[in-house]
C-alpha positions as CSV (number, residue, x, y, z in Angstrom):
1,M,11.6,36.3,79.2
2,P,15.1,34.8,78.9
3,Q,14.7,34.5,75.1
4,D,14.5,38.3,75.0
5,I,18.0,38.8,76.3
6,D,20.3,40.6,73.8
7,I,23.6,38.9,72.9
8,R,25.9,40.6,70.4
9,I,26.5,38.2,67.5
10,P,29.3,39.6,65.2
11,L,28.0,37.7,62.2
12,P,25.6,39.0,59.5
13,G,22.1,37.6,59.5
14,R,20.9,35.9,56.2
15,Q,17.8,34.3,55.0
16,S,16.9,32.3,51.9
17,P,15.0,34.3,49.2
18,D,12.6,31.4,49.0
19,H,11.6,31.5,52.6
20,A,8.0,32.8,52.0
21,R,7.1,29.9,49.7
22,A,8.7,27.3,52.0
23,E,6.9,28.7,55.0
24,A,3.5,28.5,53.2
25,E,4.1,24.8,52.3
26,Q,5.8,23.6,55.5
27,L,2.9,21.5,56.8
28,A,2.6,19.3,53.8
29,W,5.4,16.9,54.6
30,P,4.7,16.2,58.3
31,R,1.0,15.8,57.5
32,S,1.7,13.4,54.7
33,L,3.5,11.1,57.1
34,G,1.0,11.4,59.9
35,L,3.3,13.4,62.1
36,I,0.8,16.2,62.4
37,K,-2.9,15.1,62.4
38,S,-5.0,17.8,64.0
39,D,-5.5,21.6,63.6
40,M,-4.2,22.0,67.2
41,A,-0.9,20.3,66.4
42,A,-0.6,22.2,63.1
43,E,-1.1,25.5,64.9
44,R,1.4,24.6,67.5
45,H,3.9,23.6,64.9
46,L,3.5,26.8,63.0
47,R,4.1,28.8,66.1
48,G,7.5,27.2,66.4
49,S,8.6,28.9,63.1
50,Y,10.7,26.0,61.9
51,A,10.6,27.1,58.3
52,D,12.0,30.4,59.4
53,L,14.8,28.5,61.2
54,A,15.6,26.5,58.1
55,S,15.7,29.5,55.9
56,R,18.2,31.1,58.2
57,F,20.3,27.9,58.6
58,Y,20.4,27.4,54.8
59,P,20.3,30.9,53.3
60,H,21.9,29.7,50.1
61,A,19.1,27.0,49.5
62,T,16.0,27.3,47.5
63,G,13.3,25.0,46.1
64,A,13.6,21.3,47.0
65,D,16.9,21.9,48.8
66,L,15.3,24.4,51.2
67,D,12.3,22.1,51.6
68,L,14.6,19.4,52.8
69,G,16.0,21.8,55.4
70,V,12.5,22.8,56.5
71,D,11.5,19.1,56.8
72,L,14.6,18.4,58.9
73,M,13.8,21.2,61.3
74,S,10.2,20.0,61.6
75,W,11.4,16.5,62.3
76,F,14.0,17.6,64.8
77,F,11.4,19.3,67.0
78,L,8.6,16.7,66.6
79,F,11.1,14.1,67.6
80,D,12.5,16.1,70.5
81,D,9.0,16.6,71.9
82,L,8.6,12.9,72.2
83,F,11.0,12.9,75.1
84,D,9.2,15.5,77.2
85,G,7.1,12.9,78.9
86,P,7.9,9.5,80.5
87,R,10.0,8.3,77.6
88,G,12.5,11.1,78.3
89,E,12.9,9.8,81.9
90,D,13.4,6.1,81.0
91,P,16.6,5.1,79.2
92,E,15.1,1.8,78.0
93,Q,12.1,3.5,76.4
94,A,14.4,6.2,74.9
95,G,16.7,3.5,73.5
96,Q,13.7,1.6,71.9
97,L,12.6,4.7,70.1
98,T,16.0,6.0,69.1
99,G,16.9,2.5,67.9
100,A,13.8,2.3,65.8
101,V,14.7,5.6,64.2
102,A,18.4,5.0,63.8
103,A,17.7,1.7,62.0
104,A,17.0,3.9,58.9
105,L,20.8,4.5,58.7
106,D,21.3,0.9,58.0
107,G,18.6,0.1,55.5
108,P,14.9,0.1,54.7
109,L,12.6,0.2,57.7
110,P,9.8,-2.4,58.3
111,E,6.4,-1.1,57.5
112,E,5.4,-1.3,61.1
113,A,8.1,1.2,62.2
114,P,6.6,4.3,63.9
115,P,5.8,7.3,61.7
116,I,8.6,9.4,63.3
117,A,11.0,6.7,62.1
118,H,9.6,6.8,58.6
119,G,9.9,10.5,58.6
120,F,13.6,10.3,59.4
121,A,14.1,7.6,56.8
122,D,12.7,9.9,54.2
123,I,15.0,12.8,55.3
124,W,18.0,10.5,55.3
125,R,17.2,9.2,51.8
126,R,17.0,12.7,50.4
127,T,20.0,13.9,52.4
128,R,22.2,11.3,50.7
129,E,21.3,12.2,47.2
130,G,24.4,13.2,45.3
131,M,26.7,12.9,48.2
132,T,29.8,10.7,48.3
133,P,29.9,7.5,50.4
134,A,32.5,9.1,52.6
135,W,30.3,12.0,53.4
136,C,27.3,9.7,54.0
137,A,29.4,7.7,56.5
138,R,30.5,10.8,58.3
139,S,26.9,12.2,58.6
140,A,25.6,8.8,59.7
141,R,28.2,8.8,62.5
142,H,26.9,12.3,63.6
143,W,23.4,11.0,63.6
144,R,24.3,8.0,65.8
145,N,25.9,10.3,68.3
146,Y,22.8,12.5,68.3
147,F,20.5,9.5,69.0
148,D,22.8,8.1,71.8
149,G,22.6,11.5,73.5
150,Y,18.9,11.0,74.2
151,I,19.6,7.8,76.0
152,D,22.2,9.5,78.2
153,E,19.8,12.3,79.0
154,A,17.1,9.8,79.9
155,A,19.5,7.9,82.2
156,S,20.3,11.1,84.0
157,R,16.6,11.8,84.7
158,F,15.9,8.1,85.5
159,W,18.5,7.9,88.2
160,N,17.7,11.5,89.4
161,R,21.3,12.4,88.9
162,P,21.3,15.9,87.2
163,C,24.6,17.1,85.9
164,G,26.7,18.5,88.7
165,S,28.9,20.7,86.6
166,A,28.6,22.7,83.4
167,A,31.5,20.7,81.9
168,Q,29.7,17.4,82.6
169,Y,26.5,18.8,81.0
170,L,28.2,20.2,77.9
171,G,29.7,16.7,77.3
172,M,26.2,15.2,77.1
173,R,24.3,18.1,75.5
174,R,26.7,18.6,72.6
175,H,25.1,15.6,71.0
176,T,21.4,16.1,71.6
177,I,21.5,19.8,70.4
178,G,21.7,18.3,66.9
179,V,24.0,21.0,65.5
180,Q,26.4,18.6,63.7
181,P,23.7,17.0,61.5
182,T,22.3,20.4,60.9
183,V,25.6,21.7,59.6
184,D,26.1,18.5,57.5
185,L,22.9,19.3,55.6
186,A,24.3,22.7,54.6
187,E,26.8,20.8,52.4
188,R,24.0,18.8,50.9
189,A,21.8,21.8,50.3
190,G,24.7,23.6,48.8
191,R,25.9,20.7,46.7
192,F,29.5,20.7,48.0
193,E,31.6,18.7,50.4
194,V,34.4,19.8,52.7
195,P,37.6,18.0,51.8
196,H,37.5,14.9,53.9
197,R,41.2,15.1,54.9
198,V,40.6,18.4,56.6
199,F,37.2,17.8,58.2
200,D,38.7,16.3,61.4
201,S,41.5,18.9,61.6
202,T,41.9,20.6,64.9
203,L,41.0,23.9,63.4
204,L,37.7,22.8,61.8
205,S,36.8,20.8,64.9
206,A,37.3,23.9,67.1
207,M,35.1,26.0,64.8
208,L,32.3,23.4,64.9
209,Q,32.5,23.2,68.6
210,V,31.9,26.9,68.9
211,A,28.8,26.6,66.8
212,V,27.6,23.7,68.9
213,D,28.2,25.5,72.2
214,V,26.7,28.7,71.2
215,N,23.6,26.9,70.0
216,L,23.1,25.0,73.2
217,M,23.7,28.1,75.3
218,L,21.2,30.1,73.4
219,N,18.7,27.3,73.6
220,D,19.1,26.8,77.4
221,I,18.6,30.5,78.0
222,A,15.5,30.6,75.8
223,S,14.0,27.4,77.1
224,L,14.7,28.1,80.8
225,E,11.1,28.9,81.8
226,K,9.7,26.1,79.8
227,E,12.0,23.6,81.3
228,E,11.6,24.8,84.8
229,A,7.9,24.4,84.5
230,R,8.2,20.7,83.7
231,G,10.9,20.1,86.4
232,E,13.9,19.7,84.1
233,Q,17.1,20.1,86.0
234,N,19.6,19.8,83.2
235,N,19.8,23.4,82.0
236,L,22.9,25.4,82.1
237,V,21.3,28.3,84.0
238,L,20.1,25.9,86.7
239,I,23.4,23.9,86.7
240,L,25.4,27.1,87.3
241,H,23.1,27.9,90.2
242,R,23.8,24.5,91.8
243,E,27.5,24.5,90.9
244,H,28.3,28.0,92.1
245,G,25.3,29.3,94.0
246,W,24.8,32.1,91.5
247,S,21.5,33.9,91.0
248,R,19.6,33.4,87.7
249,S,20.6,36.8,86.4
250,R,24.3,36.1,87.2
251,S,24.1,32.7,85.6
252,I,22.5,34.2,82.4
253,A,25.1,37.0,82.3
254,H,27.8,34.3,82.6
255,L,26.4,32.5,79.6
256,Q,26.3,35.8,77.7
257,D,30.0,36.2,78.4
258,E,30.7,32.6,77.4
259,V,28.9,33.1,74.1
260,H,30.9,36.3,73.4
261,A,34.2,34.6,74.3
262,R,33.5,31.7,72.0
263,L,32.6,34.0,69.1
264,E,35.8,35.9,69.5
265,Q,37.6,32.6,69.3
266,F,35.5,31.7,66.2
267,L,36.6,34.9,64.4
268,L,40.2,34.1,65.2
269,L,39.9,30.5,64.0
270,E,38.3,31.7,60.8
271,S,41.3,33.9,60.1
272,C,43.5,30.7,60.1
273,L,41.5,28.9,57.3
274,P,43.8,30.1,54.5
275,R,46.8,28.7,56.3
276,L,44.9,25.4,56.7
277,G,44.5,25.2,53.0
278,E,48.2,25.7,52.6
279,I,49.1,23.0,55.1
280,Y,46.8,20.4,53.4
281,R,47.8,21.6,49.9
282,L,44.2,22.1,48.9
283,D,43.5,22.9,45.2
284,A,41.3,25.7,44.1
285,D,38.0,23.7,44.2
286,E,38.8,22.4,47.7
287,R,39.6,25.8,49.0
288,E,36.3,27.1,47.6
289,A,34.4,24.2,49.4
290,L,36.2,25.1,52.6
291,E,35.3,28.7,52.3
292,R,31.6,27.7,51.6
293,Y,31.7,25.6,54.7
294,R,32.6,28.7,56.7
295,T,30.1,31.1,55.0
296,D,27.2,28.8,54.1
297,A,27.3,26.2,56.9
298,I,28.9,27.2,60.2
299,R,28.2,30.9,60.2
300,P,24.5,30.7,59.4
301,V,23.9,28.0,62.1
302,I,25.4,30.4,64.7
303,R,23.6,33.6,63.7
304,G,20.4,31.9,62.5
305,S,20.0,30.1,65.9
306,Y,20.1,33.5,67.7
307,D,17.7,35.2,65.4
308,W,15.2,32.2,65.5
309,H,15.4,31.9,69.3
310,R,14.5,35.6,69.6
311,S,11.4,35.3,67.4
312,S,10.1,31.7,67.7
313,G,7.0,31.1,69.8
314,R,8.3,27.7,70.9
315,Y,9.5,29.0,74.3
316,D,6.6,31.2,75.4
317,A,4.3,30.3,78.2
318,E,1.2,29.7,76.0
319,F,3.2,27.4,73.8
320,A,4.4,25.4,76.8
321,L,0.8,25.0,78.1
322,A,-0.3,23.7,74.7
323,A,2.5,21.3,74.7
324,G,1.3,19.8,77.9
325,S,-2.3,19.4,76.9
326,R,-3.6,15.8,77.0
327,G,-4.8,15.9,73.4
328,Y,-1.5,17.0,72.0
329,L,0.5,14.5,74.1
330,E,-1.8,11.7,72.9
331,E,-1.4,12.7,69.3
332,L,2.3,13.2,69.5
333,G,2.7,9.8,71.2
334,S,1.0,8.1,68.3
335,T,3.9,9.1,66.0
336,A,6.2,7.1,68.1
337,R,4.2,3.9,68.2
């Protein structure tokens, strides 16, 4: 399977010491909100190993902070699955659902809002706890970009206009991969904030883009067979075939090389962080926050993604068949109504 392909990641793997407890309790939150209703849906969710993913993304988090990360990962994939059917091929339907969910960024939701929206509202409420207004505004901006990306993807499918180049695809997919909100939560879980005056610096932006690109390349390799089975055309492996006429093996090898090149760039960018602190005249606390952003936010999202994609059952054939079953689709659709 494509998810079994080895890629050298020159970053250490880490995992929260509280991962076993979080894994044992991971179904409580989605069940309480009606996002998981049946044993079949619960089994399918557990095979995705989303608690394992959260414990790798947030290795410094324990207790309620790790639980928030687990709930975010659960929500991400439950939400993403809602676009596997007709909604993901109709920009109007996609916009209706993303709009209902994104409304939580502006205030309380109406009671009749769909369960998936109430789930996001609960995550957003907990995410903001203890964070400054400036940080919350920045994170809300990232969430809006994420939701808008689903409409763009649905429009591409609706008009039967798959991306013609890798560059075009990357511009769209960088939003829906959800890496930026994921990295944001590392600050909340760690109770720190990157100095706002350096967040949009060229250096930090470049480091974050490496994390985004590596995640989406790993995801497209791992999900290739699952997406081919449902007729998805917007996958980097398939796009490289259309763009260059390459075989599948050559396209995957190219993505491996691209991941390696980006990680080499990342290590070089990391080495410049002390100089960034000097340029912006960061004090000792600000420099510590910047260092934590490197070690506890960006690095774990890169390495954790690789380790999870290699072990998760989300992309195996049996999982894909379960995802397409009528009962599961009907239950999943009820969370969006």
